[in-house]
Structures are given as structure tokens and as C-alpha cells.
C-alpha positions in Angstrom: 136.1 292.5 -4.7 133.8 295.3 -5.7 131.8 298.1 -3.9 128.7 297.6 -2.0 126.7 301.1 -1.2 124.5 300.1 1.8 120.7 301.8 2.6 122.7 304.9 4.4 124.8 305.7 1.6 128.0 304.2 3.3 130.1 301.8 1.1 132.5 298.9 1.4 134.1 296.8 -0.6 132.6 293.4 -0.3 133.6 290.2 -1.8 130.7 289.0 -4.5 129.4 285.9 -6.3 127.3 286.1 -9.5 126.1 283.0 -11.1 122.8 281.3 -11.5 120.7 278.8 -9.6 118.6 275.4 -11.9 114.9 276.3 -10.7 112.6 273.9 -11.9 109.1 275.6 -13.1 107.6 273.3 -16.0 111.2 273.1 -17.8 114.3 274.0 -15.7 115.2 277.7 -16.0 118.8 279.2 -14.5 117.8 282.4 -12.3 121.0 284.9 -12.3 121.6 286.1 -8.9 124.2 288.1 -6.9 125.5 287.3 -3.4 127.2 289.9 -1.3 129.6 288.4 1.8 130.1 291.1 4.5 133.3 290.8 6.6 131.4 289.4 9.0 130.7 286.5 7.7 129.9 283.5 8.8 127.9 285.2 11.4 126.3 287.3 9.4 124.1 286.3 6.0 125.2 287.2 2.7 123.0 290.1 0.8 121.5 288.5 -2.0 120.2 290.0 -5.3 118.3 288.5 -8.4 120.3 289.9 -11.2 118.2 289.8 -14.3 119.0 290.3 -18.0 117.0 293.0 -19.9 114.6 290.9 -21.2 113.7 289.6 -17.3 110.9 291.2 -15.4 111.3 291.1 -11.5 108.2 289.4 -9.9 107.7 291.0 -6.9 106.6 288.6 -3.9 107.4 287.6 -0.2 110.9 286.8 -0.9 111.9 289.7 -3.5 111.3 293.1 -3.4 111.1 295.7 -6.7 115.0 295.8 -6.7 116.1 292.2 -6.7 116.8 292.5 -3.0 116.0 288.7 -2.3 114.7 287.8 1.4 114.4 284.5 2.6 113.4 282.6 6.1 117.0 281.2 5.7 118.4 284.5 6.0 116.3 285.9 8.7 117.3 282.9 11.0 121.0 283.0 9.7 123.0 281.2 12.9 126.5 280.1 12.5 127.9 277.4 12.1 124.2 275.8 11.1 123.5 278.1 8.5 125.8 277.7 5.2 126.0 279.6 1.9 125.2 276.1 0.4 121.8 275.9 2.5 120.9 278.9 1.8 121.1 278.3 -2.2 119.2 275.1 -1.8 116.3 277.3 0.3 116.6 280.0 -2.4 115.8 276.9 -5.3 112.9 275.8 -3.0 111.2 279.2 -2.6 112.0 280.0 -6.3 110.3 276.9 -7.6 107.1 277.9 -5.2 107.0 281.3 -6.4 108.9 282.4 -9.8 110.8 285.6 -8.8 111.7 286.3 -12.8 109.2 286.6 -16.1 110.2 287.4 -19.8 109.5 290.6 -20.9 108.4 291.7 -24.3 110.9 294.1 -26.2 109.4 297.5 -25.4 109.1 296.2 -21.4 112.3 295.1 -21.7 114.2 298.6 -22.7 112.7 300.0 -19.7 113.8 296.9 -17.7 117.0 297.6 -18.7 117.1 301.4 -17.5 115.9 300.0 -14.2 118.6 297.4 -13.9 121.1 300.1 -14.9 120.1 302.0 -11.8 120.3 298.8 -9.6 123.6 298.3 -10.7 124.8 301.7 -9.7 123.2 301.6 -6.4 124.4 297.7 -5.6 128.0 298.8 -7.2 128.6 302.2 -5.6 127.9 304.6 -8.5 124.9 306.4 -7.3 124.3 309.6 -8.9 124.6 313.1 -7.3 120.9 313.4 -6.4 120.9 310.0 -4.6 124.5 311.5 -2.8 122.9 314.8 -2.3 119.6 312.8 -0.6 122.2 310.4 1.7 123.9 313.7 2.9 121.3 315.2 4.1 119.9 312.0 5.4 123.0 311.5 7.4 122.8 315.1 8.7 119.1 314.2 10.0 119.8 311.1 11.7 123.2 312.3 13.3 122.0 310.9 16.8 121.0 307.5 15.4 120.4 304.6 17.8 119.4 301.2 17.2 117.5 298.6 19.8 118.2 294.9 19.0 115.4 292.8 19.8 111.6 293.7 19.7 110.6 291.7 22.8 108.9 294.1 25.5 112.0 295.1 27.0 113.4 296.5 23.4 109.7 298.1 22.7 109.8 299.4 26.3 113.4 301.0 25.1 112.2 302.5 21.7 109.5 303.8 23.9 111.5 305.3 26.3 114.0 306.8 24.0 111.8 308.1 22.0 109.9 309.8 24.5 113.0 311.4 26.0 113.9 313.1 22.8 117.6 312.2 22.6 117.9 310.6 19.4 116.8 311.7 15.6 116.1 308.3 14.9 115.5 305.1 16.2 115.8 301.8 14.8 114.1 298.5 16.3 115.7 295.3 14.7 113.0 292.9 15.2 115.1 289.4 15.0 112.1 287.4 15.9 110.7 284.3 13.3 107.5 285.1 11.4 105.3 288.2 10.7 105.3 291.0 12.8 102.9 290.4 16.2 102.2 291.9 19.6 103.8 295.3 20.6 106.1 295.6 17.0 102.8 295.4 14.9 101.5 297.9 17.0 104.4 300.0 16.4 103.8 300.0 12.6 100.2 300.5 13.3 100.5 304.2 15.5 103.9 304.9 13.6 106.0 307.3 15.5 107.8 309.9 14.4 111.6 309.0 13.7 111.2 305.1 14.8 112.1 302.6 11.7 111.3 298.9 12.5 113.5 296.6 10.4 114.6 293.1 9.9 118.1 293.9 8.1 121.1 294.7 10.1 122.0 297.1 7.6 119.4 299.7 8.9 121.5 300.2 12.0 124.3 301.6 10.0 126.2 304.5 11.6 124.2 304.4 15.2 125.8 306.2 17.8 124.5 303.5 20.5 123.3 300.3 19.8 120.9 299.2 22.7 121.2 295.0 22.9 118.3 293.7 24.6 117.9 290.4 22.9 117.3 287.2 25.0 117.0 283.4 23.9 113.6 282.1 24.5 114.1 278.3 23.7 113.8 275.5 26.2 117.4 275.4 27.7 117.7 272.5 30.3 120.4 274.8 32.6 120.9 278.3 33.7 124.3 277.7 31.7 122.5 276.7 28.9 120.7 279.3 29.0 123.4 281.4 29.3 125.2 279.8 26.6 122.2 279.9 24.2 122.0 283.7 24.7 126.1 283.5 23.9 125.1 281.9 20.5 122.4 284.4 19.7 125.2 287.2 20.2 127.5 285.3 17.8 125.2 286.0 14.9 124.5 289.7 16.3 127.5 291.2 17.6 129.9 291.0 14.3 127.0 292.3 12.4 126.5 295.4 14.5 130.0 296.1 14.7 130.4 296.1 10.8 127.6 298.5 10.3 128.1 300.9 13.6 131.9 300.7 13.9 132.2 303.8 16.2 129.4 303.0 18.3 128.7 302.3 21.9 127.4 299.2 22.6 125.1 299.2 25.6 123.9 295.5 27.0 120.6 294.9 28.7 120.6 291.6 28.1 120.5 288.6 30.7 123.2 288.0 32.8 124.3 291.7 32.1 127.7 291.6 33.4 128.6 288.1 31.1 126.7 289.7 28.1 128.5 292.5 28.3 131.6 290.7 28.6 131.1 288.6 25.7 129.5 291.6 23.5 133.1 293.0 24.1 135.0 290.1 22.8 132.7 289.3 19.7 132.7 292.9 18.8 136.7 293.6 19.5 135.7 297.2 20.5 137.8 299.1 23.1 136.3 298.5 26.7 135.2 302.4 27.1 132.4 301.7 24.1 130.9 298.4 25.7 128.8 298.8 28.6 126.0 297.2 30.3 122.7 298.7 32.2 124.3 297.3 35.3 123.1 298.8 38.4 122.0 302.2 37.0 118.4 301.9 37.9 119.2 300.5 41.7 121.4 303.4 41.8 118.8 306.0 41.0 116.4 304.5 43.0 118.5 304.3 46.2 119.7 307.9 46.0 115.9 308.6 45.6 114.8 306.6 48.7 117.8 308.2 50.7 116.6 311.7 49.7 112.9 311.9 49.4 111.8 308.6 51.8 114.8 308.9 54.3 115.6 312.6 54.3 119.2 311.9 54.0 120.2 313.8 51.1 124.0 314.4 52.1 124.5 310.9 52.0 122.4 310.3 48.6 124.7 312.9 46.8 127.7 310.2 46.6 125.8 307.0 46.7 126.0 304.2 44.5 125.0 300.6 44.1 127.7 298.6 42.4 128.9 295.1 41.7 126.7 292.4 39.9 122.9 292.4 39.4 120.9 290.7 42.0 121.2 289.4 45.4 124.9 290.6 45.6 124.8 294.2 44.6 126.0 296.2 47.5 125.9 300.0 48.4 128.8 302.1 48.1 130.2 305.8 48.0 132.5 307.4 45.4 133.8 310.5 48.2 134.5 309.8 52.0 133.3 313.3 54.2 136.5 314.8 55.9 135.6 314.4 59.7 137.7 316.0 62.9 139.1 312.6 64.1 138.9 308.6 64.1 135.9 308.7 66.6 133.9 310.9 64.5 134.6 309.1 61.1 133.8 305.6 63.0 130.4 307.2 64.3 129.4 308.6 60.9 130.2 305.2 59.1 128.3 303.2 61.4 125.1 305.9 61.2 125.6 306.1 57.3 125.7 302.2 57.7 122.0 301.9 59.0 120.6 304.4 56.9 121.8 302.5 54.0 120.3 299.2 55.4 117.2 300.6 55.7 117.2 301.9 52.2 118.4 298.6 50.6 115.6 297.0 52.3 113.3 299.3 50.5 115.0 298.8 47.0 114.6 295.3 47.5 110.9 295.6 46.9 111.2 297.2 43.5 111.2 294.9 40.8 113.0 295.7 37.4 110.2 295.7 34.8 110.7 296.3 31.0 109.4 300.0 31.2 111.7 300.8 34.2 114.8 299.3 32.8 113.4 301.3 29.5 113.8 304.4 31.3 117.5 303.5 32.6 118.3 302.9 29.2 116.7 306.3 28.0 118.9 307.9 30.8 122.2 306.5 29.8 121.8 307.1 26.0 120.9 310.7 26.9 124.3 310.8 28.8 126.4 309.8 26.0 124.7 311.2 22.9 124.7 314.6 25.0 128.2 314.2 26.1 126.8 314.8 29.9 130.0 313.3 31.6 127.6 312.8 34.0 128.6 309.4 36.7 126.2 306.0 36.2 126.4 302.9 37.9 127.0 300.5 34.7 128.9 297.1 34.0 132.2 297.8 32.7 135.4 295.9 32.5 136.4 296.0 36.3 139.9 294.2 36.0 142.5 296.6 37.9 139.8 297.7 40.4 139.7 296.3 43.9 142.4 294.1 43.4 140.5 292.1 40.8 142.8 290.5 38.3 140.5 288.6 35.5 138.4 290.2 32.7 134.9 290.3 34.2 132.3 293.2 33.8 130.8 294.9 37.2 128.8 297.7 38.0 131.1 300.4 38.7 130.7 304.5 39.1 131.6 305.9 35.8 131.4 309.1 33.8 129.8 308.9 30.8 130.1 310.8 27.3 130.4 310.4 23.6 132.9 307.7 23.5 131.3 306.0 26.3 133.2 305.5 29.6 135.7 308.2 30.3 136.5 307.8 33.4 135.9 304.7 36.3 135.3 307.0 39.4 137.6 306.2 42.4 135.4 304.5 45.5 135.8 305.1 49.1 137.6 302.4 50.7 136.0 299.8 52.4 137.5 296.0 52.9 134.1 294.7 53.0 133.0 296.0 49.7 136.1 295.2 47.9 135.6 291.4 49.4 132.1 291.3 47.8 133.5 293.0 44.6 136.2 290.0 44.5 134.0 287.1 45.3 131.1 288.7 42.2 134.1 288.6 39.7 135.8 285.3 40.8 131.8 283.7 40.4 131.3 285.7 36.9 134.7 284.5 36.1 134.5 280.9 36.6 130.8 281.3 34.6 132.4 282.6 31.8 135.3 279.9 31.2 132.3 277.0 30.9 131.0 279.4 28.0 131.9 278.8 24.3 132.9 282.0 22.4 
């Protein structure tokens, strides 16, 4: 065990291995390496460094940086249980035979190399000097409201742009988990650099995030709907443990599909409290529903306590968080019937509105704003529904919640409505049955 210092200055005692790997380049050379094993192993890959002696120089290339950090496709595409340390070492040998990572130094170069190695040792073994610490403290203060977005598809980039435009975070990190070189939107973000936006392929860049937005989705050729979801679960098994390790106090905000199931998966894999694992749920639909009631149907009084709850898709249902006081039962029935007619008209309008990436991105920015600013505003988001409406299973459904710095502060009580409860119970049952078929 030894102390490793991450990019943000935080430190952790990690299991680590030092040794050599045999590389044939004319003759056979023993290349010294250092592997750091994260707590989230085997779901997250090791951190790998060269460990050159004083008479060796580092050949900076596509697999090695100036500090000796090793970058390989095997590390980037790490996926448990397929990926192993043995497999990693085999690829390391193959890549180093194509492009040798070290070369011999002259005596004068060796002296300078010794100084560099001493500095690298201080970084990797947690002995950074006071200047470095001072800089780290400043960076941590500057990045107090840090958000990480995982997944660089259209949705991930939309979330980054919306959060940046909203100005709610002092730093936004986009974790690009795709294979190959940067392309499309990610490349454009690198070209037209936005202030306070960082693009990375390294999970350690997410360290100490206040909110982590999960947008990654499996893009392969799965055969059935269940196969697609299982592929997303397998993807999350490689993401959530690493994210949880680097940002142990973060709120996880899930936007991947299906959001109810993937929020449940994130909760299970992270072991975070239920209050800090939420899904985007019906926040966008609720905001649209309230807008339609207020501005199109001129029913501002109804819009005040209105929300969309349940699961995303056809089974979502309108509900209210409080009941207007009426003089007698006859008036109550008349008021409910009138409200139901208006709600049905609003739902018809709502059905014509798709959920485009940029729309969801704006919704994500709205949610992160409430969390980071501790607004304690009510949002309809995916939260653990066990105990609500006689639901006894561990499923996530959209319910009105008060959001603050630590996620869900309170689930707002819904107006009693047997039909709404029946729909929620039905959704909970179908989601639970689906979750039982998944391998976590």
C-alpha cells in the first residue's frame, strides 16, 4: 500500500505493484512499470506509470506522456469481467514493442532525469511540495461547484452546453468514454474551447464533483429490449464504481435510458444513500405541463401544484400535490371533474412534444441549478418510491421532491386519488419485474 495523489490534489492509500515487463526490440529489455489499483477494481482500470531509472529517458508518444503516465486502448475500454491485469500487461508489451517507451540517457541527461524522477515520485507518492499544495487548494476553491457529465453523445454535449449557459457551475468536466479519437461534438468543443469546460477520458478528472450527470447509453446491436438494458447495466458497472470513488459526496443525476431502471442500477452500484441518486424523470414533462396550463389553457391556479409523475413514456400521469379547500362534497366533485377535463387537454398537447437532447439538457441544467444553489424547489424526478402509494418494491418513479445540496430533502405528499395510485402501482410492478431479469 502507498499514497497516491490524484490530479485534484486529493490523496488515497492504494494497493500498487512495481516490476518489469519484457519487451523485445532487437534485444529483450525489461521495462520498469508501476500499477496503482483503485478501490473500485476490478470495475475500474489500474492507473499505470513507467518507472524509469536515472539513466533512462521517457519517449513521449501516443501511449505515454511526459510524466510517464501510460495510456492504452485496453485501459480506455476496460470492462469487467472481460478486462484483467494480465490482459493489460500483454497489451502493454505489444504496444511498447511497436513504440519503445524509454531510451538511454547520457550522463548529463541522466542528472536532469534524476531530478524529474524525484518530482514525479513526489506526485505519485503523495509528497507534493508546498507550492503544489497551494495551487491545488486554489484550484479546489475555484472548482467548488464542479459538475461532471459522463458520456459525450448528443445528450452529454447538450447537458454541458446547457449547464455552461446557465452559469451554475464553476467547472464542467465532460467524460468521453467513446472509442477512438475525438470526433463530432467533442472535437468541436475542443476546437471552440468554452471557459471552465474540460474534456477528459480519465475518471480522475471527475474528482470532487458536486453533481455527476450520467448520459451514457449502449450503442451496440443488442437483440431485444432486455438485451439493450442489460448492455447499459454492464456499461454502468464500469462507470459507477469509479465515479463513486472519485466523488464520494456527489449527487448522481441519471439521464440514461430507461431512466427509472438505470437510476436503480446507479443506486445499487454506488451504495450511495437514496437521497443522492436521482433520475431526470418527469421534470421536463412537469415544466411543460405547467406551462401549457398557465399560458395556453389559462388555468394558472391549476398549474401551481400540478406535476407529471410515474414512469417516462405512455404511462406517465398528471397529479397534484395539494387539494383546494371547497365548501362541500358536491363542489369538490365538480371541481375535480373540471380539473380533469383541463388536464386531459393539457396532456394531449404534451404528447406532441418529443424529448430532444437539447430539451433534456435544459432540464438537467434546471435540476443542477436547484442542487448547487440549495434552492429547495419542487421537481418531479425519479426517486426511490418504496413506501409511497403502497409500493413495497425497490423501484424508482417520478415523484414531486424538494431538491437541495444533498439531493432529495423531502418527497412531497400527493393528493389522494385511487386512479393515480393504481397507475403508480402498475408501473412499479412492471419495472420491478424487469429489474429482476437483470444481472447486476
